[in-house]
N, C-alpha and C positions, 0 to 999 in steps of 0.2 A: 805765804808767810804767816806765822802765828801772830796773833794780836798780843802786843806787849802791854799788859794792863798793870801798871804800878800806880800807887797813889800820886806820884810826881807826874807821870804821864797823863793821868786823868785830870789833874788840876791844870796842866798845861793845855790839854785838849779843850777843856772848858773855856780857857782864856782865848785860844786861837781858833776855835771851831767856826765862828762866824767868818773869820778871815779866810779860812780854808774853803768854805762854801763860796764866798765872793770870788776868790781866785780861780776856783774850778769853773764857775760860770763865765768869768771873764776870759779864760783860755778858750772855752768853747765858742763864745761870742766872737772873739777875735778871729778865730779860724774861719768862721762863717762869714764875717764881715769882709775879710780879705778876699775870699772866694767871690763874693757878690761884687766887690769893687773891681776885681780882675775882669769879670764878665762884663760889667758896665763899661769899663775902660776900653777893652778890645772890641766891643760891639759898636763903638762910636768912632768912625774914621776921623771925623773932625777933631775930636778930643785927642786922639792919638797924634794927629798931625800937629796940633797946638802944643801938646806936651813936648814932643820931640823937637819942634822948632825952638821952644824955649830952652830945652836941655842942650841942643847942639848949636844954638845961636845962628841958625840959618832958617830959611823958609822951606819947611818940609810940606809937601802936598799930601793929600789924603791917600793913604796906602790902599792897595787893592785887597779884595776879600781874602785871597790866599795869604797875603802878608799878615793880615790881621789874625787869621787862623794860626799861622806859624808862631807869631808873637804870643798869642794866648796859650798855645801849647807849651812853649818854653816856660812861661810864667806859671802855668798850671803844674808843671813838674817841680818848680821851686816851691809852689804852694803845698805840695805833698810833704815836703820837708818841714814847712811851717806847721802843717797839721800834725805831723808826728811830734814836733816839739810841744805843741799845745796839748796833745794827748798825754805826753810825758808829764807835763805840769798837772793835768787832771789826775793822773795816777799818783803823783807825788803827794798832792794834797788830800786825795782819797785815803792814801795810806796814813797820813797824819790823823785824819778823822777816825781811823780804825785803831789808833794807838801805836802805829809804826812810825815813831818820830825820829829817834836817834838810832836808826838801824841800817844795816847794809842794804836792805831793800829800798829805803828812802834815798840812800846815796846813789843807787843804780838809776832811779828815776830822775834824780837831779842831774846826774851825768848825761843821761839820754836827752834831757831837755836842752842842756848846753851844747851837746854834740849835734843834735838835729838843728838847733838854732844856728850854730856856726856853719853847718853844711848849707843851710838856706842862705845865710849871709854871703858866703863865698860863692855860691852858685849865682846869686844875684849879681855880684860884682863881675864874675867871669862871663856872664851872658850879656851884659850891657853892650860890649862891642858887637856881638852877634845881632842883638836886637836893633842896634843902630844901623847895621847893614841891611837888616830885613826891612825896616821902615823907610829906608831911602833907596831900596833896590829898583823901584819903578821909575826913579828920577833919571835925568840925563847923566851920562857917564861922569862928567865933571862935578855933578852935584851929589853923587853918592858919597856917603861918609862912613867911617869907622871911628867910634869914639871910645877911648879908654879913659876911665875916670875913677877917682877915689875921693870920697868925701869924709869930712869929720864925723858925721853920724855913722859911717861905715866903721871907722876905727873905734868909736865909742861902743857900738854893738859888739864888735870883736872883743873888746876889753871886758865888757860885762859877761858875755857868754863864756869866755875863757875863765873868768872868775867863778862862774857856776861850776865849771868842770873841776877847777881847783878845790872849791868847797866840797864838792862831791867826793873827791879823793880824800880830803881831810876827814869828812864825816865817815867814809867807809873805813879808813884806818882806825878812827876812834871806836867805831862799832866793833871792829875785829878785836881791838884791845880790850874793850869792855866784855866781849864774849870770852876771851881768854882769861880775864880776871875772874869772871863768874865761875869758870870751870875750876879755878884754883881754890876759890873760897867755897 
C-alpha cells in the first residue's frame, strides 16, 4: 500500500505515534506471554489438576503425560489464532505509523484482528468440553466429566471482537467512499 502523507495524517500520526508503538509491542508481548503461560501450565500436572478441580468442582487427579501433551496441543492450536490476531494488530498499527490511517488497508488488518480473535475465542469455548474429557480420562469411569460452559468474559470478548469487525467494515466503506470522491474531484 502507498503511504498516505497528508498534513492531517502527519499531525494525527505525530499525536498517536507513541500509542502505535506501545500497542505493537503489547501485541507481541501478549502473544509471547500466552505461549509461555501455556507451556508452564501444561508442564505442571499438579497445576492442571488444581485448575480443573476448581473449574469442574470435583477432585481431578494429576493427568498422565499423554493427556498433558494433548491438552497443550489443543491450546497451542488456539494460540496460533491468538498469534495471528496479535500479528494483525501489529500490522494495523505499523500501517498507522506509515500514514495508512483511514485506508482500506487499515480496515483489512482491523477486520483480521477481530476475525482471528473471534476464531480463537470460539475455539477456546468449543474445546473446553474436549479438554475436560482429556484431563479426566485417566480417572474411574464414574469420575470422568464433560463440562460445557459459557462465561460472562466469553460474551464480552465476543462483543468487543465483533465490534472490531463492524468498525473495520465501516472504515473500509468510508475509505472506498473517500477514494471514489477523490476520483471525482
